All heavy atoms as an XYZ file, in Angstrom:
840
protein
N     -24.567     32.004   -138.503
C     -24.215     31.824   -137.096
C     -24.599     30.367   -136.703
O     -25.585     29.878   -137.086
C     -24.879     32.812   -136.194
C     -24.229     33.071   -134.885
S     -24.829     34.495   -134.016
C     -23.497     35.636   -134.419
N     -23.729     29.774   -135.880
C     -23.949     28.341   -135.468
C     -25.172     28.192   -134.586
O     -25.456     28.980   -133.738
C     -22.669     27.943   -134.711
C     -22.552     26.534   -134.425
C     -21.174     26.254   -133.813
C     -21.120     24.858   -133.303
N     -19.876     24.610   -132.568
N     -25.856     27.070   -134.811
C     -27.043     26.720   -133.985
C     -26.481     26.010   -132.749
O     -26.584     24.855   -132.570
C     -27.970     25.775   -134.785
C     -29.204     25.356   -134.032
C     -30.246     26.428   -133.972
C     -31.517     25.840   -133.328
N     -32.509     26.814   -133.003
N     -25.982     26.836   -131.818
C     -25.402     26.382   -130.569
C     -26.174     26.847   -129.387
O     -26.230     28.031   -129.119
C     -23.972     26.928   -130.478
C     -23.270     26.619   -129.139
C     -22.986     25.187   -128.986
O     -22.237     24.582   -129.740
N     -23.525     24.574   -127.928
N     -26.891     25.902   -128.650
C     -27.604     26.285   -127.461
C     -26.565     26.870   -126.480
O     -25.421     26.493   -126.424
C     -28.200     24.994   -126.943
C     -28.217     24.090   -128.103
C     -27.052     24.509   -128.956
N     -27.050     27.860   -125.671
C     -26.120     28.461   -124.738
C     -26.827     28.979   -123.482
O     -28.057     29.160   -123.488
C     -25.337     29.553   -125.401
C     -26.185     30.718   -125.800
S     -25.202     32.180   -126.353
C     -24.540     32.656   -124.726
N     -26.043     29.209   -122.471
C     -26.492     29.814   -121.178
C     -25.705     31.102   -121.063
O     -24.495     31.154   -121.234
C     -26.211     28.871   -119.971
C     -26.941     27.577   -120.202
C     -26.630     29.623   -118.714
C     -26.543     26.526   -119.114
N     -26.474     32.160   -120.741
C     -25.872     33.505   -120.491
C     -26.081     33.849   -119.033
O     -27.212     34.042   -118.579
C     -26.698     34.478   -121.395
C     -26.258     35.886   -121.427
N     -25.058     36.316   -121.971
C     -26.872     36.996   -120.885
C     -25.003     37.624   -121.863
N     -26.077     38.078   -121.233
N     -24.981     33.866   -118.258
C     -25.082     34.184   -116.823
C     -24.544     35.566   -116.553
O     -23.411     35.928   -117.020
C     -24.255     33.129   -116.030
C     -24.845     31.748   -116.139
C     -24.065     30.777   -115.246
O     -22.885     30.696   -115.346
N     -24.833     30.049   -114.411
N     -25.350     36.354   -115.801
C     -24.988     37.804   -115.540
C     -24.940     37.945   -114.017
O     -25.918     37.608   -113.363
C     -26.001     38.675   -116.222
C     -25.541     40.133   -116.058
C     -26.224     38.330   -117.673
N     -23.890     38.504   -113.552
C     -23.784     38.774   -112.058
C     -23.624     40.290   -111.888
O     -22.843     40.963   -112.562
C     -22.545     38.059   -111.515
C     -22.662     36.605   -111.550
C     -22.359     35.883   -112.726
C     -23.157     35.926   -110.448
C     -22.555     34.531   -112.724
C     -23.320     34.530   -110.457
C     -23.018     33.831   -111.622
O     -23.238     32.495   -111.700
N     -24.410     40.851   -110.944
C     -24.445     42.295   -110.676
C     -23.941     42.569   -109.291
O     -24.398     41.948   -108.327
C     -25.870     42.773   -110.782
C     -26.451     42.681   -112.197
C     -27.225     41.608   -112.482
C     -26.301     43.674   -113.121
C     -27.830     41.478   -113.750
C     -26.877     43.533   -114.416
C     -27.610     42.483   -114.689
N     -23.054     43.575   -109.195
C     -22.608     44.120   -107.952
C     -23.227     45.493   -107.876
O     -22.933     46.350   -108.740
C     -21.093     44.206   -107.836
C     -20.392     42.883   -107.633
C     -19.921     42.435   -106.450
C     -20.119     41.926   -108.611
N     -19.384     41.208   -106.647
C     -19.480     40.827   -107.902
C     -20.345     41.795   -110.011
C     -19.019     39.704   -108.625
C     -19.882     40.664   -110.622
C     -19.303     39.628   -109.984
N     -24.058     45.744   -106.951
C     -24.810     47.049   -106.899
C     -24.065     48.056   -106.036
O     -23.313     47.710   -105.173
C     -26.224     46.804   -106.228
C     -27.091     45.764   -107.003
C     -28.427     45.622   -106.258
C     -27.363     46.131   -108.439
N     -24.312     49.346   -106.388
C     -23.749     50.400   -105.601
C     -24.258     50.349   -104.137
O     -23.505     50.568   -103.207
C     -24.089     51.735   -106.201
C     -23.377     52.065   -107.434
N     -22.024     52.279   -107.529
C     -23.846     52.123   -108.766
C     -21.674     52.492   -108.789
N     -22.764     52.434   -109.555
N     -25.501     50.081   -104.034
C     -26.181     50.091   -102.674
C     -26.860     48.719   -102.500
O     -27.841     48.400   -103.188
C     -27.209     51.176   -102.619
C     -27.811     51.355   -101.240
O     -27.644     50.397   -100.350
O     -28.464     52.375   -101.016
N     -26.353     47.928   -101.571
C     -26.925     46.585   -101.292
C     -28.410     46.695   -100.863
O     -29.176     45.730   -101.017
C     -26.154     45.867   -100.272
C     -24.767     45.431   -100.746
C     -24.019     44.531    -99.791
O     -24.674     43.747    -99.047
O     -22.809     44.608    -99.757
N     -28.840     47.858   -100.375
C     -30.240     47.983    -99.994
C     -31.184     47.991   -101.203
O     -32.394     47.870   -101.016
C     -30.391     49.314    -99.212
C     -29.733     49.250    -97.871
O     -29.753     48.239    -97.199
N     -29.124     50.337    -97.442
N     -30.650     48.129   -102.412
C     -31.442     48.078   -103.619
C     -31.609     46.634   -104.154
O     -32.234     46.465   -105.199
C     -30.758     48.930   -104.722
C     -30.800     50.368   -104.414
O     -31.666     50.841   -103.684
O     -29.897     51.164   -104.941
N     -31.060     45.664   -103.464
C     -31.070     44.280   -103.952
C     -32.475     43.791   -104.297
O     -32.768     43.253   -105.396
C     -30.378     43.284   -102.974
O     -29.011     43.730   -102.862
C     -30.460     41.891   -103.463
N     -33.433     43.954   -103.391
C     -34.785     43.409   -103.570
C     -35.457     44.125   -104.759
O     -36.117     43.412   -105.573
C     -35.638     43.569   -102.338
C     -36.894     42.710   -102.343
C     -36.632     41.261   -102.549
O     -35.669     40.672   -102.069
N     -37.501     40.596   -103.266
N     -35.353     45.432   -104.831
C     -35.963     46.146   -105.940
C     -35.331     45.671   -107.298
O     -36.072     45.456   -108.287
C     -35.674     47.683   -105.776
C     -36.202     48.479   -107.012
C     -35.832     49.902   -106.958
O     -35.307     50.414   -105.919
O     -36.059     50.591   -107.939
N     -34.033     45.588   -107.312
C     -33.319     45.132   -108.571
C     -33.749     43.711   -108.913
O     -33.979     43.479   -110.089
C     -31.804     45.199   -108.359
C     -31.019     45.212   -109.613
C     -30.958     46.259   -110.427
C     -30.305     44.065   -109.997
C     -30.241     46.234   -111.622
C     -29.556     44.022   -111.187
C     -29.559     45.122   -111.945
N     -33.879     42.853   -107.951
C     -34.284     41.474   -108.223
C     -35.736     41.310   -108.693
O     -36.025     40.494   -109.532
C     -34.118     40.634   -106.928
C     -34.490     39.167   -106.980
C     -33.566     38.457   -107.945
C     -34.387     38.519   -105.591
N     -36.628     42.173   -108.114
C     -38.030     42.039   -108.497
C     -38.563     42.937   -109.567
O     -39.496     42.652   -110.238
C     -38.909     42.224   -107.171
O     -38.698     43.551   -106.683
C     -38.608     41.146   -106.221
N     -37.935     44.098   -109.770
C     -38.384     45.077   -110.730
C     -37.478     45.185   -112.010
O     -37.955     45.349   -113.097
C     -38.511     46.472   -110.113
N     -36.198     45.051   -111.794
C     -35.269     45.250   -112.909
C     -34.999     43.949   -113.769
O     -35.399     43.890   -114.866
C     -33.943     45.805   -112.398
N     -34.353     42.960   -113.162
C     -33.913     41.832   -113.912
C     -35.036     41.006   -114.574
O     -34.767     40.397   -115.620
C     -32.922     40.901   -113.176
C     -31.597     41.594   -112.951
C     -33.520     40.329   -111.909
N     -36.261     40.989   -114.033
C     -37.330     40.237   -114.687
C     -37.623     40.759   -116.100
O     -38.104     40.061   -116.969
C     -38.517     40.429   -113.754
C     -37.908     40.531   -112.467
C     -36.723     41.371   -112.661
N     -37.252     42.036   -116.367
C     -37.378     42.592   -117.790
C     -36.638     41.750   -118.742
O     -37.078     41.539   -119.865
C     -36.915     44.013   -117.845
C     -37.742     45.003   -117.102
S     -36.987     46.649   -117.102
C     -37.128     47.091   -118.890
N     -35.480     41.265   -118.333
C     -34.602     40.482   -119.263
C     -35.240     39.185   -119.619
O     -35.112     38.760   -120.743
C     -33.225     40.234   -118.589
C     -32.477     41.525   -118.219
C     -31.200     41.198   -117.498
C     -32.141     42.364   -119.429
N     -35.937     38.562   -118.688
C     -36.602     37.290   -118.941
C     -37.825     37.432   -119.935
O     -38.209     36.416   -120.488
N     -38.244     38.616   -120.175
C     -39.322     38.890   -121.107
C     -38.863     39.169   -122.529
O     -39.732     39.327   -123.431
C     -40.168     40.041   -120.594
C     -40.857     39.762   -119.263
C     -41.613     40.954   -118.808
C     -42.169     40.641   -117.390
N     -42.820     41.807   -116.744
N     -37.592     39.205   -122.736
C     -37.073     39.409   -124.084
C     -37.490     38.197   -124.977
O     -37.495     37.069   -124.516
C     -35.585     39.606   -124.072
S     -35.009     41.139   -123.275
N     -37.758     38.494   -126.257
C     -38.377     37.526   -127.151
C     -37.583     36.200   -127.322
O     -38.214     35.095   -127.446
C     -38.636     38.188   -128.501
C     -39.662     39.199   -128.502
C     -39.851     39.872   -129.807
C     -40.876     40.965   -129.690
N     -40.922     41.810   -130.879
N     -36.290     36.291   -127.384
C     -35.551     35.041   -127.736
C     -35.055     34.310   -126.493
O     -34.362     33.283   -126.607
C     -34.250     35.477   -128.589
O     -33.448     36.367   -127.855
C     -34.738     36.008   -129.942
N     -35.388     34.719   -125.266
C     -35.001     33.985   -124.063
C     -35.868     32.787   -123.890
O     -37.076     32.881   -123.908
C     -35.107     34.898   -122.808
C     -34.943     34.096   -121.562
C     -34.172     36.119   -122.911
N     -35.253     31.569   -123.811
C     -36.003     30.388   -123.626
C     -36.415     30.134   -122.228
O     -37.510     29.728   -121.929
N     -35.499     30.393   -121.277
C     -35.750     30.190   -119.847
C     -35.009     31.235   -119.098
O     -33.885     31.628   -119.517
C     -35.358     28.766   -119.484
C     -35.677     28.457   -117.991
C     -35.394     26.974   -117.730
N     -35.673     26.732   -116.308
C     -34.960     25.930   -115.546
N     -33.992     25.242   -116.034
N     -35.217     25.770   -114.235
N     -35.531     31.672   -117.973
C     -34.917     32.733   -117.195
C     -35.013     32.413   -115.715
O     -36.036     31.981   -115.255
C     -35.643     34.038   -117.465
C     -35.236     35.192   -116.624
C     -34.124     35.942   -116.903
C     -35.966     35.500   -115.479
C     -33.734     37.001   -116.096
C     -35.586     36.591   -114.666
C     -34.475     37.336   -115.003
N     -33.873     32.617   -114.989
C     -33.862     32.421   -113.581
C     -33.092     33.580   -112.948
O     -32.061     33.954   -113.547
C     -33.118     31.136   -113.198
C     -33.756     29.914   -113.847
C     -32.947     30.919   -111.712
C     -32.868     28.607   -113.775
N     -33.562     34.137   -111.858
C     -32.827     35.199   -111.159
C     -32.751     34.874   -109.686
O     -33.626     34.190   -109.107
C     -33.579     36.540   -111.371
N     -31.717     35.300   -109.026
C     -31.574     35.053   -107.632
C     -30.485     35.881   -106.994
O     -29.799     36.758   -107.627
N     -30.184     35.560   -105.707
C     -29.173     36.210   -104.912
C     -28.259     35.084   -104.382
O     -28.508     33.935   -104.554
C     -29.838     36.913   -103.700
O     -30.638     36.027   -102.952
C     -30.728     38.078   -104.181
N     -27.099     35.462   -103.851
C     -26.156     34.473   -103.380
C     -26.790     33.494   -102.343
O     -27.461     33.921   -101.448
C     -25.063     35.259   -102.760
C     -25.110     36.575   -103.366
C     -26.577     36.806   -103.660
N     -26.591     32.204   -102.493
C     -27.049     31.267   -101.532
C     -26.225     31.395   -100.248
O     -25.058     31.723   -100.318
C     -26.933     29.862   -102.077
N     -26.841     31.069    -99.139
C     -26.137     31.157    -97.857
C     -25.322     29.861    -97.623
O     -25.544     29.152    -96.624
C     -27.182     31.368    -96.741
C     -26.514     31.794    -95.440
O     -25.336     32.219    -95.436
O     -27.192     31.641    -94.377
N     -24.463     29.570    -98.536
C     -23.605     28.390    -98.436
C     -22.356     28.694    -97.624
O     -22.045     29.866    -97.294
C     -23.152     27.901    -99.862
O     -22.575     29.030   -100.533
C     -24.345     27.433   -100.648
N     -21.665     27.628    -97.272
C     -20.448     27.794    -96.448
C     -19.442     28.728    -97.141
O     -19.299     28.753    -98.374
C     -19.821     26.382    -96.403
C     -18.500     26.314    -95.669
C     -17.895     24.893    -95.685
O     -18.474     24.001    -96.355
O     -16.829     24.758    -95.105
N     -18.840     29.555    -96.320
C     -17.783     30.481    -96.799
C     -16.530     29.688    -97.050
O     -15.956     29.069    -96.201
C     -17.537     31.593    -95.791
C     -18.756     32.295    -95.287
C     -19.535     32.996    -96.376
C     -20.709     33.707    -95.832
N     -21.977     33.502    -96.532
N     -16.142     29.647    -98.334
C     -14.943     28.991    -98.770
C     -14.173     29.894    -99.706
O     -14.768     30.705   -100.363
C     -15.244     27.647    -99.432
C     -15.964     26.663    -98.528
C     -16.239     25.306    -99.207
N     -17.004     25.428   -100.417
C     -16.651     24.807   -101.588
N     -15.626     24.013   -101.663
N     -17.472     24.946   -102.657
N     -12.880     29.723    -99.808
C     -12.074     30.522   -100.671
C     -12.488     30.511   -102.124
O     -12.434     31.565   -102.836
C     -10.595     30.056   -100.591
C      -9.662     31.019   -101.260
C      -8.245     30.600   -101.019
O      -7.840     30.371    -99.796
O      -7.476     30.528   -102.011
N     -13.055     29.379   -102.593
C     -13.443     29.268   -104.047
C     -14.860     29.789   -104.282
O     -15.245     29.816   -105.450
C     -13.282     27.826   -104.492
C     -11.827     27.377   -104.419
C     -14.227     26.885   -103.664
N     -15.593     30.151   -103.291
C     -16.985     30.572   -103.456
C     -17.060     32.095   -103.424
O     -16.635     32.703   -102.426
C     -17.967     29.936   -102.425
C     -19.400     30.427   -102.615
C     -17.874     28.430   -102.528
N     -17.657     32.727   -104.441
C     -17.801     34.178   -104.451
C     -19.263     34.579   -104.029
O     -20.202     34.337   -104.735
C     -17.499     34.702   -105.838
C     -17.604     36.199   -105.965
O     -17.888     36.879   -104.980
O     -17.228     36.701   -107.079
N     -19.333     35.155   -102.837
C     -20.676     35.620   -102.343
C     -20.725     37.144   -102.460
O     -21.647     37.778   -101.844
C     -20.890     35.208   -100.876
C     -21.032     33.738   -100.633
N     -20.017     32.969   -100.238
C     -22.096     32.985   -100.819
C     -20.452     31.728   -100.132
N     -21.727     31.665   -100.483
N     -19.864     37.793   -103.153
C     -19.733     39.259   -103.136
C     -20.760     39.995   -104.002
O     -20.965     41.204   -103.834
C     -18.335     39.666   -103.567
O     -18.093     39.370   -104.963
N     -21.419     39.325   -104.975
C     -22.386     39.928   -105.829
C     -23.775     39.998   -105.115
O     -23.959     39.323   -104.131
C     -22.466     39.208   -107.169
C     -22.564     37.720   -107.058
C     -21.573     36.804   -106.828
C     -23.779     36.957   -106.977
N     -22.083     35.560   -106.722
C     -23.449     35.544   -106.810
C     -25.120     37.271   -107.123
C     -24.384     34.627   -106.747
C     -26.093     36.306   -107.070
C     -25.733     34.962   -106.889
N     -24.611     40.799   -105.604
C     -25.968     40.941   -105.033
C     -27.073     40.190   -105.812
O     -28.015     39.628   -105.246
C     -26.405     42.396   -104.848
C     -25.700     43.086   -103.685
C     -24.208     43.422   -103.997
O     -23.958     43.909   -105.037
N     -23.390     43.062   -103.058
N     -27.079     40.291   -107.131
C     -28.162     39.707   -107.939
C     -27.484     39.023   -109.162
O     -26.559     39.520   -109.751
C     -29.163     40.703   -108.417
C     -30.200     40.133   -109.355
C     -29.850     41.371   -107.224
N     -28.036     37.869   -109.507
C     -27.613     37.151   -110.742
C     -28.833     36.728   -111.509
O     -29.887     36.455   -110.979
C     -26.790     35.931   -110.383
O     -26.424     35.156   -111.486
N     -28.620     36.656   -112.846
C     -29.690     36.044   -113.668
C     -29.039     35.135   -114.703
O     -27.915     35.299   -115.111
C     -30.620     37.056   -114.274
S     -29.817     38.197   -115.420
N     -29.774     34.072   -114.999
C     -29.344     33.062   -115.956
C     -30.393     33.002   -117.038
O     -31.586     32.818   -116.746
C     -29.184     31.705   -115.261
O     -28.220     31.845   -114.194
C     -28.671     30.683   -116.229
N     -29.930     33.144   -118.272
C     -30.813     33.118   -119.427
C     -30.392     31.980   -120.359
O     -29.220     31.853   -120.626
C     -30.820     34.443   -120.133
C     -31.151     35.685   -119.305
C     -29.910     36.360   -118.756
C     -31.948     36.678   -120.140
N     -31.334     31.233   -120.869
C     -31.034     30.176   -121.772
C     -31.507     30.499   -123.173
O     -32.635     31.068   -123.327
C     -31.835     28.919   -121.336
C     -31.386     28.387   -119.993
C     -31.821     28.951   -118.821
C     -30.576     27.266   -119.932
C     -31.423     28.431   -117.598
C     -30.102     26.735   -118.716
C     -30.505     27.298   -117.555
N     -30.688     30.298   -124.149
C     -30.951     30.558   -125.509
C     -30.807     29.322   -126.359
O     -29.891     28.473   -126.101
C     -30.005     31.650   -126.050
C     -30.161     32.985   -125.372
C     -29.329     33.315   -124.322
C     -31.107     33.876   -125.798
C     -29.482     34.556   -123.698
C     -31.340     35.089   -125.116
C     -30.485     35.420   -124.123
N     -31.601     29.195   -127.402
C     -31.492     28.016   -128.323
C     -30.312     28.114   -129.266
O     -29.918     27.081   -129.855
C     -32.788     27.940   -129.138
C     -33.980     27.421   -128.304
O     -33.778     26.805   -127.237
O     -35.113     27.727   -128.693
N     -29.844     29.382   -129.472
C     -28.704     29.515   -130.441
C     -27.953     30.777   -130.120
O     -28.440     31.700   -129.394
C     -29.272     29.593   -131.847
O     -30.005     30.818   -132.047
N     -26.742     30.867   -130.656
C     -25.961     32.085   -130.560
C     -26.661     33.302   -131.240
O     -26.622     34.365   -130.788
C     -24.577     31.894   -131.206
C     -23.718     30.793   -130.590
C     -22.463     30.615   -131.396
C     -23.393     31.095   -129.132
N     -27.389     32.968   -132.307
C     -28.179     34.001   -133.005
C     -29.275     34.567   -132.078
O     -29.443     35.789   -132.078
C     -28.789     33.422   -134.271
C     -29.535     34.379   -135.093
C     -30.094     33.711   -136.373
O     -30.923     32.847   -136.283
O     -29.625     34.156   -137.452
N     -29.952     33.723   -131.329
C     -30.940     34.207   -130.391
C     -30.309     35.088   -129.278
O     -30.935     36.083   -128.867
C     -31.661     33.031   -129.717
C     -32.671     32.367   -130.629
O     -32.948     32.883   -131.686
O     -33.168     31.304   -130.232
N     -29.108     34.738   -128.854
C     -28.449     35.562   -127.840
C     -28.055     36.943   -128.448
O     -28.182     37.948   -127.783
C     -27.252     34.807   -127.304
C     -26.626     35.401   -126.048
C     -25.643     36.520   -126.376
O     -25.048     36.679   -127.408
N     -25.387     37.383   -125.328
N     -27.619     36.911   -129.689
C     -27.247     38.211   -130.356
C     -28.496     39.066   -130.515
O     -28.448     40.233   -130.283
C     -26.631     37.887   -131.711
C     -26.165     39.132   -132.542
C     -25.141     39.926   -131.722
C     -25.663     38.670   -133.860
N     -29.656     38.461   -130.870
C     -30.925     39.190   -130.992
C     -31.325     39.770   -129.644
O     -31.802     40.893   -129.579
C     -31.978     38.341   -131.534
N     -31.038     39.049   -128.566
C     -31.365     39.484   -127.239
C     -30.598     40.825   -126.905
O     -31.141     41.723   -126.262
C     -31.018     38.370   -126.220
C     -30.748     38.806   -124.786
C     -31.817     39.078   -123.928
C     -29.430     38.970   -124.349
C     -31.570     39.435   -122.626
C     -29.198     39.318   -123.043
C     -30.252     39.571   -122.193
O     -29.970     39.942   -120.884
N     -29.330     40.876   -127.321
C     -28.546     42.028   -127.074
C     -29.145     43.299   -127.635
O     -28.940     44.401   -127.155
C     -27.100     41.816   -127.588
C     -26.298     40.749   -126.922
C     -26.106     41.001   -125.432
O     -25.944     42.086   -124.980
N     -26.053     39.912   -124.670
N     -29.877     43.185   -128.707
C     -30.491     44.286   -129.404
C     -31.975     44.460   -129.080
O     -32.638     45.362   -129.556
C     -30.369     44.119   -130.927
C     -28.859     44.062   -131.314
C     -28.762     43.722   -132.798
C     -27.294     43.504   -133.126
N     -27.088     43.042   -134.475
N     -32.513     43.516   -128.300
C     -33.949     43.560   -127.941
C     -34.290     44.890   -127.225
O     -33.568     45.311   -126.327
C     -34.335     42.379   -127.042
C     -35.764     42.181   -126.837
O     -36.383     43.084   -126.098
O     -36.314     41.195   -127.258
N     -35.347     45.537   -127.589
C     -35.775     46.814   -126.940
C     -35.859     46.702   -125.464
O     -35.519     47.646   -124.721
C     -37.095     47.181   -127.561
C     -37.051     46.498   -128.893
C     -36.259     45.250   -128.722
N     -36.349     45.579   -124.928
C     -36.479     45.390   -123.419
C     -35.096     45.379   -122.796
O     -34.868     45.919   -121.711
C     -37.280     44.173   -123.050
C     -38.777     44.306   -123.002
C     -39.409     42.968   -122.707
C     -39.184     45.362   -121.984
N     -34.138     44.682   -123.449
C     -32.799     44.631   -122.922
C     -32.141     45.982   -122.907
O     -31.557     46.382   -121.885
C     -31.963     43.663   -123.789
C     -30.529     43.491   -123.297
N     -29.495     43.918   -124.016
C     -30.034     42.902   -122.207
C     -28.354     43.632   -123.381
N     -28.644     43.022   -122.257
N     -32.363     46.759   -123.926
C     -31.775     48.084   -124.035
C     -32.456     49.046   -123.040
O     -31.800     49.826   -122.397
C     -31.926     48.622   -125.465
C     -31.191     47.847   -126.541
C     -31.446     48.374   -127.881
C     -29.645     47.793   -126.240
N     -33.731     48.896   -122.831
C     -34.482     49.652   -121.840
C     -33.958     49.321   -120.424
O     -33.766     50.231   -119.583
C     -36.032     49.383   -121.893
C     -36.795     50.151   -120.860
C     -38.307     49.795   -120.942
O     -38.738     49.182   -121.923
O     -38.947     50.173   -119.963
N     -33.744     48.065   -120.192
C     -33.200     47.616   -118.890
C     -31.860     48.334   -118.595
O     -31.632     48.865   -117.501
C     -33.030     46.079   -118.845
C     -32.089     45.621   -117.782
C     -32.628     45.431   -116.487
C     -30.783     45.286   -118.013
C     -31.827     44.989   -115.433
C     -29.974     44.838   -116.952
C     -30.474     44.661   -115.673
N     -30.938     48.311   -119.563
C     -29.667     48.940   -119.404
C     -29.827     50.448   -119.137
O     -29.215     51.058   -118.255
C     -28.785     48.694   -120.638
C     -28.431     47.224   -120.749
C     -27.514     49.557   -120.615
C     -27.802     46.807   -122.034
N     -30.686     51.094   -119.947
C     -30.904     52.523   -119.855
C     -31.475     52.930   -118.469
O     -31.047     53.854   -117.803
C     -31.816     52.990   -120.979
C     -31.967     54.531   -120.964
O     -30.923     55.213   -121.014
O     -33.095     55.015   -120.938
N     -32.426     52.137   -118.034
C     -33.192     52.438   -116.752
C     -32.405     52.053   -115.529
O     -32.534     52.737   -114.497
C     -34.533     51.701   -116.863
C     -35.478     52.072   -115.731
C     -36.830     51.495   -116.008
C     -37.835     51.923   -114.964
N     -39.133     51.400   -115.180
N     -31.656     50.988   -115.569
C     -31.098     50.443   -114.288
C     -29.591     50.433   -114.254
O     -29.021     50.081   -113.204
C     -31.619     49.021   -114.079
C     -33.075     49.008   -113.800
C     -33.989     48.572   -114.762
C     -33.628     49.416   -112.604
C     -35.364     48.524   -114.477
C     -34.947     49.417   -112.320
C     -35.839     48.927   -113.250
O     -37.202     48.979   -113.024
N     -28.858     50.777   -115.279
C     -27.392     50.677   -115.222
C     -26.767     51.581   -114.149
O     -25.650     51.226   -113.654
C     -26.794     50.975   -116.588
O     -27.040     52.290   -116.933
N     -27.468     52.595   -113.745
C     -26.918     53.459   -112.657
C     -26.944     52.756   -111.293
O     -26.239     53.145   -110.398
C     -27.737     54.701   -112.529
O     -29.057     54.441   -112.187
N     -27.632     51.610   -111.202
C     -27.737     50.913   -109.905
C     -26.559     49.982   -109.712
O     -26.269     49.528   -108.556
C     -29.036     50.110   -109.831
C     -30.294     50.981   -109.720
S     -31.790     49.996   -109.658
C     -31.743     49.483   -107.868
N     -25.852     49.596   -110.751
C     -24.779     48.615   -110.578
C     -23.370     49.295   -110.775
O     -23.220     50.232   -111.530
C     -24.886     47.406   -111.422
C     -24.743     47.544   -112.905
C     -23.612     47.798   -113.621
C     -25.768     47.455   -113.917
N     -23.820     47.824   -114.971
C     -25.193     47.654   -115.211
C     -27.126     47.222   -113.821
C     -25.932     47.585   -116.370
C     -27.887     47.159   -115.045
C     -27.257     47.345   -116.271
N     -22.414     48.746   -110.017
C     -21.078     49.241   -110.130
C     -20.248     48.340   -111.053
O     -19.256     48.714   -111.639
C     -20.376     49.490   -108.761
C     -20.334     48.252   -107.866
C     -19.697     48.608   -106.543
C     -19.825     47.439   -105.584
N     -19.438     47.778   -104.214
N     -20.579     47.040   -111.045
C     -19.900     46.064   -111.849
C     -20.906     44.997   -112.334
O     -21.821     44.610   -111.596
C     -18.787     45.306   -110.959
O     -17.948     46.297   -110.458
C     -17.991     44.319   -111.811
N     -20.652     44.541   -113.592
C     -21.375     43.410   -114.146
C     -20.363     42.465   -114.730
O     -19.411     42.872   -115.412
C     -22.311     43.925   -115.240
C     -22.973     42.732   -115.988
C     -23.376     44.834   -114.746
N     -20.597     41.220   -114.537
C     -19.762     40.144   -115.116
C     -20.669     39.170   -115.859
O     -21.769     38.833   -115.302
C     -18.973     39.352   -114.071
C     -17.880     40.051   -113.423
C     -16.679     40.195   -114.369
C     -15.528     40.879   -113.614
N     -14.389     41.044   -114.458
N     -20.274     38.757   -117.038
C     -21.088     37.884   -117.866
C     -20.276     36.674   -118.157
O     -19.121     36.761   -118.548
C     -21.563     38.597   -119.164
C     -22.276     37.616   -120.083
C     -22.424     39.812   -118.879
N     -20.912     35.518   -118.037
C     -20.296     34.186   -118.440
C     -21.230     33.549   -119.420
O     -22.365     33.241   -119.107
C     -20.056     33.338   -117.206
C     -19.160     34.042   -116.192
C     -19.736     34.769   -115.135
C     -17.802     33.880   -116.226
C     -18.876     35.376   -114.227
C     -16.954     34.496   -115.337
C     -17.499     35.276   -114.314
O     -16.725     35.880   -113.444
N     -20.732     33.351   -120.634
C     -21.481     32.669   -121.670
C     -21.006     31.177   -121.803
O     -19.795     31.030   -121.927
C     -21.370     33.374   -123.024
C     -22.147     34.718   -122.980
O     -23.172     34.815   -122.266
O     -21.755     35.621   -123.719
N     -21.937     30.246   -121.763
C     -21.584     28.827   -121.732
C     -22.221     28.155   -122.908
O     -23.471     28.202   -123.054
C     -22.029     28.234   -120.447
C     -21.441     28.972   -119.253
C     -21.690     26.742   -120.354
C     -22.156     28.698   -117.929
N     -21.477     27.506   -123.750
C     -21.979     26.676   -124.849
C     -22.470     25.334   -124.223
O     -21.735     24.729   -123.410
C     -20.911     26.450   -125.878
N     -23.670     24.928   -124.550
C     -24.201     23.671   -124.034
C     -24.614     22.720   -125.162
O     -24.765     23.103   -126.306
C     -25.341     23.781   -123.048
C     -26.498     24.624   -123.712
C     -24.862     24.572   -121.802
C     -27.727     24.748   -122.830
């Protein structure tokens, strides 16, 4: 597998917007603790100007940095990642992932 640094961006649309704070503080931080994650950032939509090209519809996002595609693949199988999915997947209705080669 190629030694390609990458960014893994994940956007969550929750069933209940009232769960946003719990999901942001209890759920997604688990992902940042996975062994191959180099850097982790989580947040909510910024209160920026409403424009046609800006999507404010999601509730929580996280950005994970990996040193290689291999590290990102290992993350997919990391026990903490799998526990996160098992424990919290019932809270979201939609997830979108954007992987960026850097």
